[in-house]
C-alpha positions in Angstrom: 130.0 84.4 105.1 128.1 88.4 104.7 131.7 89.7 106.8 129.1 90.7 109.9 128.9 89.3 112.9 125.3 87.0 114.0 124.5 90.2 116.9 125.0 92.8 114.1 122.5 90.9 111.7 120.2 90.5 113.9 120.0 94.0 115.6 119.7 95.7 111.7 116.7 92.9 110.9 114.5 94.1 114.0 115.0 97.1 113.2 112.0 99.2 111.7 112.7 100.6 108.2 113.6 104.4 108.1 111.5 107.5 107.3 112.4 107.4 103.4 112.1 104.6 103.4 108.4 104.5 105.1 107.6 107.5 102.3 108.6 105.3 99.2 106.5 102.7 100.9 103.9 105.0 100.5 104.6 106.6 97.3 104.5 103.0 95.4 101.3 101.7 97.5 99.4 104.4 96.4 100.8 103.4 92.5 100.0 100.1 92.9 96.4 100.9 94.5 96.5 103.0 91.2 96.9 99.9 88.9 95.3 97.4 91.0 92.1 99.3 90.6 92.5 99.9 87.4 92.8 96.3 86.6 89.9 95.1 87.9 91.3 93.5 90.4 92.8 91.2 88.3 97.0 91.6 88.7 99.1 89.2 91.3 101.8 91.0 92.0 104.1 89.5 88.6 101.9 91.4 86.3 101.9 94.6 88.5 105.7 94.7 88.7 105.5 94.6 85.2 103.0 97.0 85.1 105.0 99.5 87.3 108.2 98.9 85.6 106.4 100.0 82.2 105.7 103.0 83.2 108.8 104.5 84.5 109.0 103.1 88.3 112.0 101.1 89.4 110.6 98.3 91.7 111.3 94.5 92.2 109.0 91.9 92.2 109.3 91.0 95.8 109.0 94.9 97.3 105.8 94.6 95.2 104.1 91.2 96.5 105.7 92.3 100.4 103.4 96.0 99.2 100.4 93.7 98.3 100.6 91.1 101.0 100.6 94.2 103.2 97.5 95.3 102.2 94.9 92.6 101.2 95.8 93.0 97.7 95.2 90.0 96.3 94.9 89.1 92.2 92.0 87.1 90.9 92.8 83.6 89.8 92.2 82.6 86.3 89.8 80.0 86.2 91.5 76.8 84.3 89.8 74.7 81.8 89.4 72.0 83.6 88.0 74.2 86.5 85.3 75.5 84.1 84.5 71.2 82.7 83.7 70.5 86.3 81.7 73.7 87.3 79.8 73.0 83.9 79.5 69.0 85.1 78.1 69.3 88.4 75.7 72.2 87.2 72.0 71.3 88.7 69.8 70.6 85.8 66.8 72.7 85.4 63.8 70.3 84.8 
């Protein structure tokens, strides 16, 4: 399908990233961390990708997600109306 042998595919897959790619990842990671800090840790990878693209960086959502995942950066989940309602119901009453 891809026009390469199975052994070539797996040899390439297991090969470490090139120096250029590692350098580019480090630069992007610095920008990701900066934007993550400015968002107070609320941005996940989709919003982070849009933020970086709006700032003029050519980065895709998979690369952003990989960089964030590898470095333990996780956006906070928004509280849903249902979760807020449940939290209000299950609070102990101050009597």
